[in-house]
Steps between C-alpha positions, in 0.01 A plus 500: 500500500630847415591737781228743397237223495588378847483854636153555359362168621654459842471849654160616632338817379593815690303817553685829487384857540658821382376836631168348603435315175474124542616264225576132464869432458583162351860413587731542207866437447729800492504621140761337280782702356473529125846648454661172397373233266694188415507384140283210396657160428215390275624455144190675365588815699855532370588754236621372165867577568472323837348188340777503241769530768346217703486274192863575416616435856312170511655395170847594620447322831364184337802475271741557789336236718478234231853582388631470857661844483301693759740434788875463502611167361616361833156571642294347222315174551665221305403546141303220344487542124213254479670283240520128544845365428490263211692177510777499248392251241719577204290595200187526718627833646338694221173307504181679619410468871241239575180566692657392829780754470253777413293417808808496721610835357159651569504368858845647557387836365200498732718406796745778413210747470367398842843514668572848370156622603546364853850641543446853365240652727488843660293554815328171430407598143639290210681725254464295182261719295364217286334349807247782462466596866355846569725539803803479270374810316455681832862429596636602159297823503667594828842481335376686192351784704815528709693557176239716323406217262849481353506130418874440502543689828213308658642168380843587640342598832313169514818305425690692770225436753499127431878490526496705821247265656703199390832639628348614830279195549207737555240223462618357834488830691144433623630204700777695673490628860620852576431534871238696689693830506407596145136399546419843644665679209240396240177305484199436276169636633160476324417658162434847360182624330601343169586163655880542501671326794660767719859472619618724785873577524595645841844657475486646850592162652854557373535792740612228740878503457544131577242396239645751253850352523365146491306582182730735308839484674680268256467384140376164624240670722376705207475191279294338775274808511452498123400132496250571776360786291474274195317243713247764605445590135453135405244457781310802370497361146350176631194705602447630146277371223722500190219486247336768284259690724672372815692703758857478375690752715558613859461825692816596689486721810840629614495652850810718549422612855819483710682341207878542487592769251707489181810594696525132597720353228392138557133590460569691178679199353225257600221723370677550167544124463140427598354764268706374207424131553128550557457730202699277265351166602144572617360721222159658547432324829443825690182695429594783735804577715379720785752667731355628828640695796754635254781703666687776320802278432279277283526744215880469508471120497248518217741709297768236565282208388315680219761427230449127561123517457302497179255781435218246523613394848527860615150576371360255756655681799273673750664705777326607823637712782390402856197732500360338184551131580137412577355702211744337260442141611120544493521581129615146434407281798160455672497669843425169672821355351731792585695416820402708800853646530442668163164649593287207387266259677693173481618383842695186569292228668185710489219282629231769479494564127544191286513482121120482481439828685828685444389729214551871558263771372583859419314831532620839383449777758475846348676790667294639789244217491397213728448133421331239716509121479220296652559148630180309581505328841152353525576177687551547874841384620667516160851642461572764237861541385609779269816651360542832328776720372511841336799563278706777659232521774445859628131425569269467802370152581233375740293183545157462663250220561142613438231261639181445301299549821433873518492478877863383517807719503765535234829345611827678423740234374773742394495869595561745221872511450732685267688237298831635381757347267679211665764247414397237247584221745202603713266371231125563485290563812332181625207509744253246637161532669258248654141624491258418784199608297403536136632806321769623269850637520566836337857594411546868420800644317514877470743644248576850622793544264502674164593181313303197389573189706482126427327292766569125498296273725359154563289333767347170603247388759536180700182355642491411867486126420839524330675653801 
C-alpha cells in the first residue's frame, strides 16, 4: 500500500477551526516537493537518442561478454569455444559433422551461455543483454546517464566498475563484520515521500578523537572505513526495485553537526577516496544528497571536492544550515518518518504511535490568526494522546477539555503558554489526558507573529478496555 493511501485510511477524521469557522480536516501527508524528478526507465519514455545509445551499449556489451573481453584476461572465466574436438581420422577430418556432433556443439554453446550469464551479474542483475531482462536496461541506463549517454564512456565506466568489484572482492563485503563503533556513523531508516530508502550519515560521531584515529588514522584504517561504506551502499541497493517503474535510488542525509573540519588531513583523504569510489562505481544510485547542520567550513570542503564531482552529482546536492534542517527534511520525508532529533515525529521505541496511527497532518496558520484542533473523547475513561509542533514556534498554545454536559466545568489541560523556538532535539509537544466524562479536547494555537506558520500534529484515543 502506498504511503498516501495508508495515511488516508488509517487516520481518523479531524475537526479544525480557524477564526471561528469550523471545517473538517482529513489528514494529509506533507506536500511532496516537485523540484526533482527522476528520469523514467521505461523504454517507451526514452528519447530517440537515448534509445539509440542504449541499443549501442547493449550491442557492445553483448559482444564483449560473448568474446570474453569484458574483464582482464586473468579474471575471465575459462573460455569454452563450444566446439567439440573431432577425433583425428585421416581423410575424415574434412567430412561434415554428424548429427551427434551438432547436438553436442549446441549443448556446449548453451552451457557457455548459461555460465557467462551466471558469472557476469551486477547487483544481482544478469548483464547479458540478449537475456531480455528489464532490470538489465535499468542498470545500463544508470551508466549511460552518468556519462551523458556517451556510449563509449558508459561502456568504459561499466568495465571499470566490474573490474573494481572483482579486484576488491566487493560481492563479499555484505558478509564482513566491521564492529559496532561505525554503526552509529550511518544507518538506513525508513523511506522518503517517493519511496526511496533513506540513509543517514552522522559525521559528528568522529568528534570523538579515539574513534577518529581508529577510523582514519592510518591507510589500513581508511581502507577499513571505505569497505564499511561500500557495505552500507550495498545494503541500501538490496532495498531497491531495479525494474522500470521501481524505486532505483537512495536518499542520502549527511549530518555535519560537530563533524571534524577539513583541517583534519586524514578526513580529507578518506572523503576524497569515498566520493571518488562511490561516484565511479555506483552511478545514479543517489536521488538526493542532503547536507544538514552545515557549518561554514563545509563550503571550503565542497570547493575541495567539487573538481572530483560530475555536474550531475552536484545538481543533486541540497544544503541546509541548522535553522533550516526541519523545513528541508520535510520537503522530502514524511514528518512521521523524520527522526525527532531533526524536528520530526519519529521516536525510537515509540509504543504510543505505531505504523497504523503514525500519520501526521498539517495546517497552515496565517499571521495573526488562531487555529483549533478538536479531539473527540466521548467514551468515559479513554486516554487521548496528541503531539504537535509548529515550525519555528513563536506561538501561544493551550489545551482544554470541554464536557458535553453543560453543567460541568471546562478543565484546563495546558495553560496558555508562549512557545518559543527550541532545540530540534526537544521534538514535538506530547500530552495525554484521561477523561472522566464525555466531551472533547480543544487544542488552540494562536499565531501572534507576522509570518505564516506550519502546524504539524497527530493524535489517537485509546479506549479504557485497552489500558
